[in-house]
C-alpha positions in Angstrom: 20.5 10.0 41.7 22.7 8.1 39.3 24.3 9.2 36.1 22.2 9.6 33.0 22.2 6.8 30.5 24.1 9.0 28.0 26.8 9.6 30.6 27.1 5.9 31.3 27.3 5.1 27.5 30.1 7.6 27.0 32.3 6.1 29.7 32.4 2.7 28.0 35.8 1.3 27.6 37.2 0.5 24.2 37.7 -3.3 23.5 38.9 -5.4 20.6 38.6 -9.1 19.9 42.0 -10.6 20.9 41.9 -13.2 18.1 41.4 -10.4 15.5 43.6 -7.7 17.0 46.5 -8.5 14.7 44.3 -8.5 11.6 43.1 -5.0 12.5 46.6 -3.7 11.7 45.5 -4.0 8.0 43.3 -0.9 8.4 44.2 0.7 11.7 47.6 2.2 12.7 49.3 0.2 15.5 52.8 0.0 16.9 53.6 -2.8 14.4 52.1 -1.0 11.4 53.5 2.5 11.7 55.9 2.0 8.7 53.0 0.8 6.6 51.0 3.9 7.5 53.1 5.9 5.0 52.3 3.6 2.1 48.6 3.1 2.5 45.5 4.7 4.2 45.1 3.5 7.7 42.7 4.7 10.4 44.7 6.5 13.1 43.0 5.0 16.1 41.2 1.8 17.0 38.3 4.1 18.1 37.7 4.8 14.4 38.2 1.1 13.5 35.7 0.1 16.2 33.1 2.5 14.9 33.6 1.3 11.3 33.3 -2.4 12.4 30.3 -1.6 14.5 28.6 0.0 11.5 29.4 -3.0 9.4 28.1 -5.4 12.0 24.9 -3.5 12.4 24.4 -3.1 8.6 25.1 -6.8 8.0 23.3 -7.9 11.1 26.2 -10.0 12.2 27.4 -10.6 15.7 30.3 -12.4 17.1 29.3 -13.6 20.6 32.2 -15.9 21.5 35.2 -13.6 21.6 38.1 -12.9 23.8 37.7 -9.2 24.6 40.7 -7.2 25.5 40.8 -3.5 26.5 42.4 -1.0 24.2 41.5 2.2 26.1 39.7 3.3 29.2 39.2 7.0 28.3 35.6 6.7 27.0 33.9 8.1 23.9 33.6 11.9 24.5 35.9 12.6 21.5 33.6 10.6 19.2 30.4 11.1 21.1 28.1 11.9 18.1 29.3 8.9 16.1 29.1 6.4 19.0 25.6 7.6 20.0 24.4 7.5 16.4 25.5 3.9 16.1 23.8 3.0 19.4 20.6 4.6 18.1 20.9 2.3 15.0 21.4 -0.6 17.4 18.4 0.3 19.5 16.3 0.6 16.3 16.5 -3.2 15.9 13.4 -4.8 17.4 15.3 -7.9 18.4 17.8 -5.8 20.4 15.0 -4.0 22.2 13.5 -7.3 23.2 17.0 -8.6 24.3 17.4 -5.5 26.4 13.9 -5.8 27.9 12.9 -2.5 26.3 9.8 -4.0 24.7 7.3 -2.6 27.2 6.8 0.3 29.6 6.6 -2.1 32.5 10.1 -3.6 31.7 11.6 -0.1 31.0 10.6 1.2 34.4 12.5 -1.7 36.1 15.8 -1.2 34.3 18.6 0.9 35.8 20.9 3.0 33.7 24.1 1.1 34.7 22.8 -2.4 33.8 21.3 -1.1 30.6 24.5 0.6 29.6 26.5 -2.5 30.3 24.2 -4.6 28.2 24.3 -2.1 25.3 28.1 -2.2 25.5 28.1 -6.0 25.3 25.9 -6.0 22.3 27.9 -3.2 20.6 31.1 -5.3 21.1 29.4 -8.3 19.5 28.3 -6.3 16.5 31.7 -4.6 16.2 33.5 -7.9 16.4 31.1 -9.4 13.9 32.0 -6.5 11.5 35.7 -7.1 12.2 35.2 -10.8 11.4 33.5 -9.8 8.1 36.4 -7.7 7.1 38.8 -10.6 7.9 36.7 -13.0 5.8 36.6 -10.5 2.9 40.4 -9.9 3.2 41.0 -13.6 2.9 39.0 -13.6 -0.4 40.8 -10.5 -1.6 44.2 -9.9 0.0 44.6 -6.6 -1.7 41.3 -5.2 -0.2 43.1 -2.7 2.0 45.6 -1.6 -0.6 43.0 0.4 -2.4 43.0 4.0 -0.9 39.2 3.9 -1.3 38.6 0.6 0.5 36.0 2.1 2.8 33.9 3.1 -0.2 34.5 -0.3 -1.8 33.4 -2.1 1.4 30.3 0.1 1.7 29.3 -0.8 -1.8 29.8 -4.5 -1.0 27.3 -4.3 1.8 24.7 -2.1 0.1 
């Protein structure tokens, strides 16, 4: 018997869009932004940045399919289990995603194995997260001081509501 779907989901590796990785330094601590971390609010890990971008992508219904994925970590999502699974539940609440994953009928559901479903969910999560990251980059180009405000997360949440 294979691993449960939840176990499979929590072993997903953490990725970032290579083209937007440098931009993410505006709101996530990296090796190149450690000195900036003392002057403005930065998320400590890309895990948090990924979750924030995934939320934005889901909320805005924006995906970035053509991206150059690069791995940031292979340790999985156990430390942020609740947040990651919550966002996956938001993802699976979208009818178009259920259709894409072939979860639109019992007949199809019975044919799907946990590993392939988990891999497909990860691909779609990355697309939405990278779509959210692209949205942040576009907004930053309009307002270069966006991330200077210590309440930028609240500001961005208000922008998308």
